[in-house]
Structures are given as structure tokens and as C-alpha cells.
C-alpha positions as CSV (number, residue, x, y, z in Angstrom):
1,X,-20.6,15.5,0.0
2,X,-20.7,11.9,0.4
3,X,-17.9,9.5,-0.1
4,X,-19.0,7.4,-3.6
5,X,-18.6,4.7,-2.9
6,X,-16.9,1.5,-5.0
7,X,-16.8,-2.2,-5.4
8,X,-13.8,-3.8,-3.7
9,X,-10.3,-3.4,-5.5
10,X,-8.9,-5.7,-6.5
11,X,-5.4,-5.9,-7.9
12,X,-3.3,-9.0,-9.4
13,X,0.0,-9.1,-10.1
14,X,1.8,-11.5,-12.5
15,X,5.3,-11.6,-11.4
16,X,6.3,-13.8,-14.6
17,X,5.4,-10.9,-16.9
18,X,5.8,-8.3,-14.7
19,X,1.8,-6.5,-15.0
20,X,0.1,-5.9,-12.8
21,X,-3.7,-5.8,-13.7
22,X,-6.9,-3.1,-11.8
23,X,-10.1,-4.2,-11.2
24,X,-10.9,-1.4,-13.5
25,X,-9.9,-3.9,-16.4
26,X,-7.3,-2.0,-16.9
27,X,-3.1,-2.6,-16.6
28,X,0.8,-1.7,-16.1
29,X,3.6,-3.8,-17.1
30,X,6.4,-3.2,-13.4
31,X,9.7,-1.0,-14.2
32,X,10.9,-4.0,-11.2
33,X,8.3,-6.7,-10.0
34,X,10.9,-8.6,-7.2
35,X,9.2,-11.6,-5.0
36,X,12.0,-10.9,-1.4
37,X,12.2,-13.6,1.4
38,X,9.4,-11.0,3.0
39,X,6.9,-9.3,-0.1
40,X,6.7,-8.3,-3.9
41,X,8.2,-5.0,-4.3
42,X,7.2,-3.3,-7.3
43,X,7.7,-0.6,-8.9
44,X,6.3,1.7,-12.3
45,X,6.2,5.2,-14.2
46,X,3.4,7.0,-13.2
47,X,3.6,9.7,-17.2
48,X,-0.3,10.6,-15.9
49,X,1.2,12.6,-13.0
50,X,2.1,15.3,-13.0
51,X,4.2,15.6,-10.1
52,X,6.0,12.0,-9.6
53,X,7.7,10.8,-11.4
54,X,7.5,6.7,-10.6
55,X,5.3,4.6,-7.9
56,X,7.2,2.2,-5.7
57,X,4.8,-0.5,-3.8
58,X,5.5,-3.2,-1.5
59,X,3.6,-5.4,-0.1
60,X,4.2,-7.3,2.3
61,X,2.1,-10.5,3.6
62,X,2.8,-10.9,6.9
63,X,1.7,-7.7,8.6
64,X,-1.8,-7.6,5.2
65,X,0.1,-3.9,4.3
66,X,1.2,-2.1,1.0
67,X,4.3,0.5,1.2
68,X,3.0,3.0,-1.0
69,X,5.7,6.2,-1.8
70,X,5.7,8.0,-5.2
71,X,8.7,9.9,-6.3
72,X,8.6,13.3,-7.2
73,X,9.3,14.8,-11.0
74,X,11.7,17.2,-9.2
75,X,14.9,16.0,-7.6
76,X,14.6,19.1,-5.2
77,X,10.5,18.5,-4.6
78,X,9.8,16.6,-0.7
79,X,8.0,13.9,-1.3
80,X,5.6,12.8,-0.1
81,X,4.2,10.9,2.7
82,X,4.5,6.8,2.7
83,X,1.0,4.7,2.5
84,X,0.1,1.8,3.7
85,X,-2.9,-0.2,3.5
86,X,-4.7,-2.6,4.7
87,X,-4.8,-5.4,2.1
88,X,-4.7,-9.5,2.2
89,X,-3.1,-11.0,-0.2
90,X,-3.0,-14.1,-1.6
91,X,-0.6,-15.5,-4.0
92,X,0.8,-18.5,-6.0
93,X,4.2,-19.6,-7.1
94,X,2.9,-16.6,-10.2
95,X,0.5,-14.2,-9.6
96,X,-0.3,-12.2,-5.9
97,X,-3.6,-11.0,-5.5
98,X,-4.2,-7.8,-3.8
99,X,-7.4,-7.3,-2.1
100,X,-7.9,-2.8,-1.1
101,X,-9.8,-3.6,2.5
102,X,-9.9,0.5,2.3
103,X,-8.2,1.7,5.0
104,X,-4.5,3.2,6.1
105,X,-1.8,5.0,7.1
106,X,-0.3,8.6,5.9
107,X,3.9,8.6,7.4
108,X,5.1,11.8,6.5
109,X,8.9,11.2,8.0
110,X,9.6,13.1,11.3
111,X,6.1,13.8,12.6
112,X,2.9,11.1,13.0
113,X,1.2,9.2,11.6
114,X,-2.6,9.6,10.7
115,X,-5.2,7.4,10.0
116,X,-6.6,8.4,6.0
117,X,-9.0,6.8,3.6
118,X,-11.8,6.6,6.7
119,X,-15.1,8.5,5.1
120,X,-14.2,5.7,2.1
121,X,-14.0,2.8,4.7
122,X,-16.7,3.8,6.1
123,X,-18.9,4.7,2.6
124,X,-17.7,0.9,2.0
125,X,-19.1,-0.6,5.1
126,X,-22.6,0.9,5.3
127,X,-22.3,-0.1,1.6
128,X,-21.4,-3.3,2.4
129,X,-19.0,-3.1,-0.1
130,X,-17.0,-4.1,2.5
131,X,-17.6,-7.2,4.1
132,X,-17.9,-6.7,8.6
133,X,-15.0,-10.0,8.4
134,X,-12.6,-7.7,6.1
135,X,-13.4,-4.6,8.0
136,X,-12.6,-5.7,10.6
137,X,-9.6,-7.2,9.7
138,X,-8.5,-3.7,8.1
139,X,-9.0,-1.6,11.4
140,X,-6.7,-4.1,13.3
141,X,-4.3,-4.0,11.0
142,X,-3.7,-0.5,10.5
143,X,-4.0,-0.1,14.4
144,X,-1.8,-2.2,14.9
145,X,0.4,-1.3,12.6
146,X,0.0,2.8,14.0
147,X,0.6,1.5,17.8
148,X,3.7,0.2,15.9
149,X,4.7,3.1,14.5
150,X,4.6,5.2,17.0
151,X,6.9,2.9,19.1
152,X,9.9,3.4,16.2
153,X,9.2,7.1,16.7
154,X,7.0,6.7,13.0
155,X,10.4,5.6,11.8
156,X,9.6,3.5,8.4
157,X,12.7,2.4,8.6
158,X,12.9,1.5,12.2
159,X,9.8,-0.7,12.5
160,X,10.7,-2.4,8.7
161,X,13.6,-3.7,10.7
162,X,11.6,-4.3,14.2
163,X,9.7,-7.0,11.0
164,X,12.9,-8.3,9.3
165,X,13.5,-6.6,6.1
166,X,16.8,-5.3,6.2
167,X,16.7,-2.1,2.7
168,X,16.2,1.2,2.8
169,X,12.4,2.5,2.3
170,X,11.6,4.6,0.5
171,X,14.3,2.3,-1.9
172,X,16.7,3.9,-4.2
């Protein structure tokens, strides 16, 4: 079965209203929406997900990445991996616009990171949904990040510290 080709995925976050709008036309109110010196911190509940209580997302425009972690519903459940996705970020005083470049890394913690969404990425290139410049940017971003995380023994906390971000990940 081949990957489904979708139009570019663009999210817009309005930091004044704490609302995230999706390409699909849906939107979601954010529990946390805070501009930080390093980027944008967001969290929102996920009542539609039977396993995750909420999703924490950080946008790091300097690195071209979106970090995502799903908090499990049960405090005894193991959390899934953090996913780092290559994104193009455009921002002004009120809005943050991210274009998903459809390639990412799953970083489970304690073990090696792995590249994810490569089939969707390849299908988007073949279908000309992803422009060549964006595809190149995604590849450079993910390969650079994988190399950096490998140098930090796949420890996201150490990697974030190297980028001047001193808050713990995933946030408490």
C-alpha cells in the first residue's frame, strides 16, 4: 500500500487567543500558549485520544523543528517517544505559522533516534506537494539533528541544553 499524498500541512497559532488552526479547517484551544526566548510552548488536551491525555508541543524556529510529546492518560503508562518534525516557521507579533515538511525523528529516550514519516515524505515529493527547496530543507534539518542528538547520546535534555534551552523535556 502506498502512502497517501496530502496537501501541505500548515498550522497557525494565534498567541493572543491561544488558538491553533489546522489546514483541515479545524481549530483547537490551547491550555498553554507561551512565547519563550527559544520559541513557542503549547499544550492542549486530547479527549479524542484513548491513550494520551494531552499533547505538548514546542516550536524551535532557530533549528526548524517542532518537538511533540503525548502525555499518557494513566500515570503508570510509559510515554511514547518524542517526535521532532522538520518545519518551516514564519512568525510575527501575534501569529506563528508552521509548514510541516513531512520528515521527522522519533527519539524514545535511552535508545537511538530513528527517522520517521519517510514514506509520506517520499510520496509528497513524488506528487509535487513538497517543493524541492522544502524537501532539501527537511533532509538537512533531520540529518543535522540526528547527528547532534547522536553526539549527545540520544539525550534530548542534553541536546536542548546545547541549544541554550534549560527547561526540562518533556515538561512536567
